[in-house]
C-alpha positions as CSV (number, residue, x, y, z in Angstrom):
1,X,-98.0,44.7,-11.7
2,X,-97.5,41.7,-13.9
3,X,-97.6,43.9,-17.0
4,X,-95.0,46.2,-15.6
5,X,-92.7,43.3,-14.7
6,X,-93.2,41.8,-18.2
7,X,-92.4,45.2,-19.8
8,X,-89.2,45.5,-17.7
9,X,-88.1,42.0,-18.7
10,X,-88.7,42.8,-22.4
11,X,-86.8,46.1,-22.1
12,X,-83.8,44.4,-20.4
13,X,-83.9,41.6,-23.0
14,X,-83.9,44.0,-25.9
15,X,-81.0,45.9,-24.4
16,X,-78.9,42.8,-23.8
17,X,-79.5,41.5,-27.3
18,X,-78.6,44.8,-29.0
19,X,-75.4,45.1,-26.9
20,X,-74.5,41.5,-27.9
21,X,-75.0,42.2,-31.6
22,X,-73.0,45.4,-31.6
23,X,-70.0,43.7,-29.9
24,X,-67.5,45.6,-27.8
25,X,-67.7,49.4,-28.3
26,X,-70.0,49.0,-31.2
27,X,-67.4,47.8,-33.6
28,X,-68.5,46.6,-37.0
29,X,-66.2,43.7,-37.1
30,X,-62.8,43.2,-38.7
31,X,-62.5,44.0,-42.4
32,X,-59.6,44.5,-44.6
33,X,-58.4,48.1,-45.0
34,X,-58.5,49.7,-48.4
35,X,-55.3,50.6,-50.0
36,X,-54.4,54.2,-50.7
37,X,-55.1,53.6,-54.4
38,X,-58.5,52.1,-53.7
39,X,-59.4,55.0,-51.3
40,X,-58.3,57.5,-53.9
41,X,-60.4,55.9,-56.6
42,X,-63.5,55.8,-54.4
43,X,-62.9,59.5,-53.4
44,X,-62.6,60.6,-57.0
45,X,-65.7,58.7,-58.0
46,X,-67.7,60.2,-55.1
47,X,-66.4,63.7,-56.1
48,X,-67.3,63.0,-59.7
49,X,-70.9,62.1,-58.7
50,X,-71.3,65.2,-56.5
51,X,-69.5,67.7,-58.7
52,X,-70.0,66.3,-62.2
53,X,-66.3,66.2,-62.9
54,X,-65.1,65.8,-66.5
55,X,-62.6,63.0,-67.2
56,X,-59.8,65.7,-67.4
57,X,-60.8,67.0,-64.0
58,X,-60.8,63.5,-62.6
59,X,-57.2,63.0,-63.8
60,X,-56.1,66.3,-62.2
61,X,-57.9,65.7,-58.9
62,X,-56.7,62.1,-58.5
63,X,-53.0,62.9,-57.5
64,X,-54.2,65.6,-55.1
65,X,-56.5,63.2,-53.3
66,X,-53.9,60.4,-53.3
67,X,-51.4,62.7,-51.6
68,X,-54.0,63.8,-49.0
69,X,-55.1,60.2,-48.3
70,X,-51.4,59.0,-48.0
71,X,-50.7,61.8,-45.6
72,X,-53.7,60.9,-43.5
73,X,-52.7,57.2,-43.4
74,X,-49.2,58.1,-42.4
75,X,-50.5,60.2,-39.5
76,X,-52.9,57.5,-38.5
77,X,-50.1,54.9,-38.5
78,X,-47.9,57.2,-36.3
79,X,-50.7,57.6,-33.8
80,X,-51.5,53.9,-33.7
81,X,-47.8,53.1,-33.2
82,X,-47.6,55.5,-30.3
83,X,-50.7,54.1,-28.8
84,X,-49.5,50.5,-29.1
85,X,-46.1,51.3,-27.6
86,X,-47.8,52.9,-24.6
87,X,-46.2,56.2,-25.2
88,X,-48.2,59.3,-24.5
89,X,-48.2,62.2,-26.9
90,X,-45.2,64.4,-26.1
91,X,-45.9,68.0,-25.2
92,X,-44.8,70.3,-28.0
93,X,-43.3,73.6,-27.3
94,X,-45.2,76.7,-28.5
95,X,-42.8,77.0,-31.5
96,X,-43.2,73.4,-32.5
97,X,-47.0,73.5,-32.2
98,X,-47.0,76.7,-34.2
99,X,-44.8,75.2,-36.9
100,X,-46.9,72.0,-37.1
101,X,-50.2,74.0,-37.3
102,X,-48.7,76.3,-39.9
103,X,-47.6,73.3,-42.0
104,X,-51.1,71.8,-41.8
105,X,-52.8,75.0,-42.8
106,X,-50.3,75.5,-45.7
107,X,-51.3,72.1,-47.0
108,X,-55.0,72.9,-46.7
109,X,-54.5,76.2,-48.5
110,X,-52.5,74.6,-51.3
111,X,-55.2,71.8,-51.7
112,X,-57.9,74.4,-51.9
113,X,-56.0,76.5,-54.4
114,X,-55.4,73.5,-56.6
115,X,-59.1,72.5,-56.4
116,X,-60.0,76.1,-57.3
117,X,-57.7,75.9,-60.3
118,X,-59.2,72.6,-61.5
119,X,-62.9,73.1,-60.8
120,X,-65.2,75.7,-62.5
121,X,-67.0,78.3,-60.3
122,X,-70.2,76.3,-59.8
123,X,-68.3,73.1,-58.9
124,X,-66.0,74.9,-56.6
125,X,-69.0,76.4,-54.8
126,X,-70.4,72.9,-54.2
127,X,-67.0,71.7,-53.2
128,X,-66.8,74.4,-50.5
129,X,-70.3,73.5,-49.2
130,X,-69.3,69.8,-49.0
131,X,-66.1,70.6,-47.2
132,X,-67.9,72.8,-44.7
133,X,-70.5,70.1,-44.0
134,X,-67.7,67.5,-43.6
135,X,-65.8,69.7,-41.1
136,X,-69.0,70.4,-39.1
137,X,-69.7,66.7,-38.9
138,X,-66.1,66.0,-37.8
139,X,-66.3,68.6,-35.1
140,X,-69.6,67.1,-33.7
141,X,-68.0,63.7,-33.7
142,X,-64.9,64.9,-31.8
143,X,-67.2,66.6,-29.2
144,X,-69.1,63.4,-28.7
145,X,-65.9,61.4,-28.3
146,X,-64.5,63.9,-25.8
147,X,-67.8,63.8,-23.9
148,X,-67.7,59.9,-23.8
149,X,-64.1,60.0,-22.5
150,X,-65.1,62.4,-19.8
151,X,-68.1,60.3,-18.7
152,X,-65.9,57.2,-18.6
153,X,-63.3,59.0,-16.6
154,X,-66.0,60.2,-14.1
155,X,-67.2,56.6,-13.7
156,X,-63.7,55.3,-12.9
157,X,-63.1,58.2,-10.4
158,X,-66.2,57.2,-8.4
């Protein structure tokens, strides 16, 4: 009996210390955000390592990635501003949603076409695999986040 109690105390102690170390919601602490140029430079270097880009290819890819990162930052800033102002996302009409989705897909198609033009066949094949893996990971992450929200909502409903 004493052993069981001791084990329970240890388990609770470990749980409490790990929660305290992670902080609220597992945040990693505050750090300065990278600028668009810094993010672009890092993305180009990562891509160079994974795809063996030539210096000429690096110069061609850099503005594409810079544009993509800038657009992502802009969207993130809009979402953050809406969240801070307390506004909920407005419901879009079917036409507006269609136009927005079409615009996003057009950007993706253009990016892919540019990458296909810049990269050779072998590099493009690797790029496609990398993109597919990244998308799969993002989908898994979104499902996890959605599940956590639902669980949180269920707890508050009880």
